[in-house]
C-alpha positions in Angstrom: 54.6 -5.2 49.1 54.7 -4.6 45.4 54.4 -7.2 42.7 58.1 -6.7 41.8 59.2 -7.2 45.4 57.1 -10.3 45.9 58.5 -11.7 42.6 62.0 -11.1 43.8 61.3 -12.8 47.2 59.8 -15.9 45.4 62.7 -16.0 43.0 65.2 -16.0 45.8 63.4 -18.7 47.8 62.7 -21.1 45.0 65.8 -20.2 43.0 67.9 -20.8 46.2 66.3 -24.2 46.6 67.0 -25.2 43.0 70.6 -24.1 43.4 70.9 -26.1 46.7 69.4 -29.3 45.3 71.6 -28.9 42.1 74.7 -28.9 44.3 73.3 -31.4 46.8 71.0 -33.7 45.0 68.3 -35.5 47.1 68.4 -39.2 47.8 66.7 -41.3 45.2 63.9 -42.2 47.5 63.2 -38.6 48.7 60.1 -38.0 46.5 59.1 -34.9 48.4 62.3 -33.1 47.6 62.1 -34.2 44.0 58.5 -32.9 43.7 59.4 -29.6 45.4 62.4 -29.3 43.1 60.2 -29.7 40.0 57.7 -27.2 41.3 60.4 -24.7 42.1 61.8 -25.0 38.5 58.3 -24.2 37.1 57.8 -21.2 39.4 61.2 -19.7 38.7 60.7 -20.4 35.0 57.4 -18.6 35.1 58.9 -15.5 36.7 61.8 -15.5 34.3 59.4 -15.9 31.4 57.4 -12.9 32.7 60.6 -10.9 32.9 61.5 -11.8 29.3 58.1 -10.8 28.1 58.4 -7.5 29.8 61.8 -7.0 28.1 60.4 -7.9 24.7 57.3 -5.6 25.1 59.6 -2.7 25.9 62.6 -3.4 23.6 61.9 -0.4 21.5 62.0 1.9 24.5 64.5 -0.1 26.5 66.3 2.9 28.0 63.0 4.6 28.9 62.0 1.3 30.6 65.2 1.2 32.6 64.8 4.8 33.7 61.2 4.5 34.8 61.2 1.0 36.3 64.6 1.3 38.1 66.6 4.5 38.0 63.6 6.9 38.6 61.3 4.3 40.1 60.4 6.3 43.3 61.0 9.8 41.8 58.2 12.2 41.0 58.4 13.1 37.3 56.3 16.0 35.9 54.3 15.0 32.8 52.7 17.6 30.5 50.4 16.3 27.8 49.0 18.7 25.3 47.7 19.1 21.8 48.9 21.7 19.2 47.4 23.0 15.9 49.4 23.8 12.8 47.4 26.4 10.9 49.0 26.9 7.5 47.8 29.6 5.1 50.0 30.2 2.0 53.1 28.9 3.6 52.7 30.9 6.9 51.6 29.5 10.2 49.4 31.2 12.7 50.8 31.5 16.3 49.1 33.1 19.3 50.5 34.9 22.3 50.9 32.7 25.3 48.6 33.6 28.2 51.3 32.9 30.7 54.6 33.6 29.0 56.1 36.2 26.7 56.3 34.1 23.6 54.2 33.0 20.6 53.1 29.4 20.2 50.7 27.2 18.2 47.0 27.2 19.2 46.5 24.4 21.7 46.9 23.5 25.3 46.9 20.7 27.9 44.4 17.9 27.6 41.8 17.7 30.4 40.6 14.7 32.3 37.0 13.6 32.8 35.6 12.5 36.2 36.2 8.8 35.6 40.0 9.4 35.6 40.0 9.7 39.4 40.2 6.0 39.8 43.3 5.7 37.6 44.9 8.7 39.3 44.3 7.2 42.7 45.6 3.8 41.6 48.8 5.3 40.1 49.3 8.0 42.8 49.0 10.8 40.3 49.3 14.3 41.8 48.3 17.5 40.0 50.8 20.3 39.3 49.4 23.0 41.6 51.9 25.6 40.4 50.3 26.0 37.0 47.8 28.9 37.2 45.7 30.6 34.5 43.6 33.7 34.5 40.9 31.6 36.0 43.1 30.4 38.9 44.7 27.0 39.4 44.4 24.9 36.3 42.1 22.0 37.3 41.9 18.7 35.5 44.8 19.5 33.2 47.1 16.7 32.2 50.0 18.5 33.9 50.7 16.1 36.7 53.4 14.3 38.8 53.8 10.6 38.4 56.2 8.2 40.1 58.7 6.8 37.5 57.5 3.3 38.0 53.9 4.2 37.0 54.8 6.4 33.9 54.5 3.7 31.3 51.1 2.6 32.7 49.9 6.2 32.8 50.9 6.8 29.2 49.1 3.6 28.2 46.0 4.9 29.9 46.3 8.2 28.0 46.7 6.3 24.7 43.5 4.4 25.5 41.6 7.7 25.3 39.4 6.6 28.3 38.1 9.3 30.8 40.0 12.2 29.2 39.4 14.9 26.6 39.9 13.6 23.0 39.0 16.6 20.9 41.3 19.6 20.3 38.3 21.9 19.7 38.2 23.5 23.2 41.5 25.3 23.0 40.8 26.3 19.4 37.6 28.0 20.6 39.2 29.6 23.7 42.2 31.0 21.9 40.7 32.0 18.6 36.9 32.3 18.8 36.5 33.6 22.4 39.2 36.1 21.8 37.5 37.4 18.6 40.6 36.7 16.5 38.3 34.6 14.3 34.6 35.0 13.8 32.4 32.3 15.3 30.1 31.4 12.4 32.6 30.2 9.8 34.5 28.3 12.5 31.6 26.8 14.5 32.7 23.5 13.0 36.3 22.6 12.2 38.0 19.7 10.5 41.5 18.6 11.6 43.9 15.8 10.7 46.0 14.1 13.3 49.7 14.2 12.2 51.6 12.6 14.9 52.8 12.5 18.5 56.0 14.1 19.8 57.3 12.7 23.1 60.4 14.1 24.8 62.8 12.0 26.7 62.8 12.4 30.5 64.7 15.7 30.9 66.0 17.9 33.7 63.6 20.8 34.1 64.7 24.4 34.4 62.5 24.7 37.5 64.2 21.6 39.0 63.3 17.9 39.0 62.6 15.6 36.1 60.0 16.1 33.4 58.5 14.6 30.3 56.5 16.3 27.5 54.0 14.8 25.1 52.3 16.7 22.3 49.6 15.5 19.9 49.9 17.5 16.6 46.9 18.3 14.4 46.7 20.2 11.1 43.6 22.4 10.6 41.8 21.3 7.5 40.5 24.6 6.1 37.3 24.6 4.1 36.2 27.1 1.4 34.3 29.3 3.8 37.2 29.5 6.3 40.1 30.1 3.9 39.1 33.7 2.9 38.7 34.6 6.5 42.1 33.4 7.4 43.7 35.0 4.4 42.1 38.3 5.4 43.5 37.9 8.9 46.9 37.3 7.4 46.7 40.5 5.3 46.0 42.6 8.4 49.5 41.7 9.6 50.8 40.7 13.0 49.4 42.0 16.3 50.3 41.6 20.0 47.8 38.7 20.1 49.0 36.7 17.1 51.6 36.5 14.4 52.0 34.8 11.0 55.5 33.2 10.5 57.1 31.0 7.9 59.0 27.8 8.6 62.3 29.7 8.5 61.5 31.7 11.6 59.9 28.7 13.4 63.2 26.7 13.0 65.1 29.7 14.5 62.5 30.4 17.2 61.9 33.9 15.9 65.4 35.0 15.2 65.9 36.2 11.7 69.5 35.6 10.6 68.8 37.6 7.5 68.3 40.8 9.4 70.2 39.8 12.5 67.2 40.6 14.6 65.0 38.8 17.1 61.6 39.6 15.7 59.8 37.9 18.5 60.2 34.9 20.7 58.7 31.6 19.6 58.2 28.8 22.0 60.4 25.7 21.4 57.4 23.3 21.2 56.4 25.2 18.1 59.4 23.7 16.4 58.7 20.3 17.8 55.2 20.4 16.3 56.5 21.7 13.0 59.1 18.9 12.6 57.0 16.2 14.4 60.2 15.5 16.3 61.7 16.4 19.7 65.0 18.2 19.1 66.6 21.1 20.9 
């Protein structure tokens, strides 16, 4: 039995007794009924106060709370939680070719969990998305998971606590730019970055079926004096199959240039979300 179910049962029992004794008051010498009546009021009041506190804590995400705690309570929702880099040199942004799809996107990828996350996953019934596969096989420890609606808020609170999960965006920067030799290792052996914000989608209908929610942490690369000339030289070489440099105009149109009436290349929608720090279709 869940906490919510037990609260409802207690509320029905003691609330029913309060209603009964309100309609049919006890005799003046029935001290037991009067005592039980007072206790019932305190118990029901406590449960109602708990409900009010839950409402106030979630008032800024009221519809999200209703969806997760009631409408989608027992439904598996796919959560994808990732980080993205905005790398801006002279008004143009560096995008790399997706390793799984035919579009360009910001450097970044899904956060990974650490071994201690197993306890939280077991408690919340979190299941990995086994359909996501990389060149190394099934993506393990990625924060692409399925969570029952009722546990989504608690899962997101765990993520925000930064416990037992990856907290640095360095790994994907290294994998997508250093390991691929797009950038040389030495000037970028250390990088600075600035956290710019979090973009969270509503719960949406997935093209692949079912419900989904996306969350992106967005970082700006802080380029130092040693790194800037290297990036400027990369930009001068022009676009390749591995990466492109695009301005904000093309990002907002996902690669379609209305000036030339041509689709120069496909840009992933989450590039636009990161650029605007806002979820919009």
